[in-house]
C-alpha positions as CSV (number, residue, x, y, z in Angstrom):
1,M,6.3,-2.9,-15.9
2,S,7.9,-4.2,-12.7
3,D,6.2,-7.0,-10.6
4,A,5.3,-4.0,-7.8
5,G,3.6,-2.0,-10.7
6,Q,1.3,-4.9,-11.6
7,Q,0.7,-5.9,-8.2
8,A,-0.5,-1.9,-7.4
9,E,-2.7,-2.1,-10.7
10,D,-4.5,-5.5,-9.3
11,V,-5.3,-3.7,-6.4
12,A,-6.5,-0.7,-7.4
13,L,-8.7,-2.4,-10.3
14,A,-10.5,-4.9,-7.2
15,Y,-10.8,-1.9,-4.8
16,L,-12.6,0.1,-8.3
17,E,-14.6,-3.0,-9.1
18,R,-16.0,-3.4,-5.4
19,Q,-16.7,0.3,-5.8
20,G,-18.8,-0.8,-9.0
21,M,-17.0,0.1,-11.8
22,K,-17.0,-2.1,-14.6
23,L,-13.2,-2.2,-16.1
24,L,-13.3,-1.7,-20.2
25,E,-9.4,-2.2,-20.6
26,R,-6.0,-2.3,-19.0
27,N,-2.8,-1.1,-20.0
28,Y,-3.8,1.0,-23.2
29,R,-1.0,2.1,-25.3
30,C,-0.7,4.5,-28.0
31,R,2.1,6.3,-29.4
32,L,0.8,9.2,-27.5
33,G,1.0,7.7,-23.8
34,E,-0.3,5.1,-21.7
35,I,-3.5,4.7,-19.5
36,D,-3.6,2.3,-16.8
37,L,-6.9,1.3,-16.4
38,V,-10.3,2.3,-18.6
39,M,-13.1,1.8,-16.6
40,R,-16.5,2.9,-17.0
41,E,-19.3,4.1,-13.7
42,G,-22.4,4.2,-15.2
43,S,-22.7,6.1,-18.4
44,A,-18.9,8.0,-17.5
45,L,-15.6,7.0,-18.8
46,V,-12.9,6.9,-16.5
47,F,-9.1,6.9,-16.6
48,V,-7.4,5.8,-13.9
49,E,-4.1,6.5,-13.4
50,V,-2.3,4.2,-10.6
51,R,0.6,5.5,-8.7
52,L,2.8,3.4,-6.2
53,R,5.1,5.1,-4.1
54,T,7.0,2.9,-1.4
55,S,9.0,5.8,0.0
56,S,8.1,9.3,0.0
57,R,11.6,10.3,0.1
58,F,11.4,11.6,-3.8
59,G,7.6,13.0,-2.9
60,G,4.5,11.1,-2.6
61,A,2.4,9.2,-5.3
62,L,0.2,12.2,-6.2
63,E,3.3,14.5,-6.4
64,S,4.6,12.2,-9.0
65,I,2.0,12.9,-11.5
66,T,4.0,15.8,-13.3
67,A,2.5,18.1,-15.9
68,F,4.0,15.9,-18.4
69,K,2.2,12.8,-17.3
70,R,-0.6,14.5,-17.1
71,R,-0.4,15.6,-21.0
72,R,0.4,12.5,-21.9
73,L,-2.5,10.9,-20.2
74,L,-5.0,13.5,-21.3
75,S,-3.5,12.9,-25.4
76,A,-4.0,9.0,-24.6
77,A,-7.7,9.6,-23.4
78,K,-8.2,11.5,-26.6
79,H,-6.7,8.9,-28.9
80,Y,-8.9,5.7,-27.1
81,M,-12.3,8.1,-27.4
82,S,-11.5,9.1,-30.9
83,A,-10.4,5.4,-32.0
84,R,-13.7,3.9,-30.5
85,G,-16.1,6.6,-31.3
86,A,-16.8,7.0,-27.5
87,L,-18.9,10.5,-27.2
88,A,-19.4,9.7,-23.7
89,E,-18.9,11.9,-20.5
90,C,-15.4,11.0,-18.9
91,R,-13.0,12.1,-16.1
92,F,-9.6,11.1,-14.9
93,D,-9.0,9.7,-11.5
94,A,-5.8,8.4,-10.0
95,V,-5.5,5.8,-7.3
96,L,-2.8,6.2,-5.2
97,L,-1.0,3.6,-3.0
98,D,2.1,4.1,-0.4
99,G,4.2,1.3,0.8
100,D,2.1,0.6,3.9
101,G,-0.6,-0.4,1.6
102,K,-2.9,2.6,2.2
103,L,-5.0,3.3,-0.9
104,C,-6.4,6.7,-2.1
105,W,-8.8,6.8,-4.4
106,L,-9.1,10.8,-6.0
107,R,-12.2,11.4,-8.4
108,D,-11.3,13.9,-11.0
109,A,-7.7,14.2,-9.9
110,I,-6.6,15.4,-13.2
111,S,-7.6,18.0,-15.4
112,E,-6.5,20.0,-18.5
């Protein structure tokens, strides 16, 4: 991961923790994909995709979450839950950062 990507995750994590969420795991990887942040909010598991775009020349951060990326994220989340026997309610959020340091947190941003 690039330094900029690591810093974006650090910013997103700090922001979400200030909102009351608790970090369970960072950079969960399996053969099906990767999840940037696995958080808990109340009884819900929250899988978070962090996207950084320093330029909108090729589209914004939200547009960078392609259908392929969504499928891989959903597959990795199913693997995570299966491996841990987790039966909790879950959702998929996105934290988007742009080159100006603007952060946007989208709840339920990714669905099947």
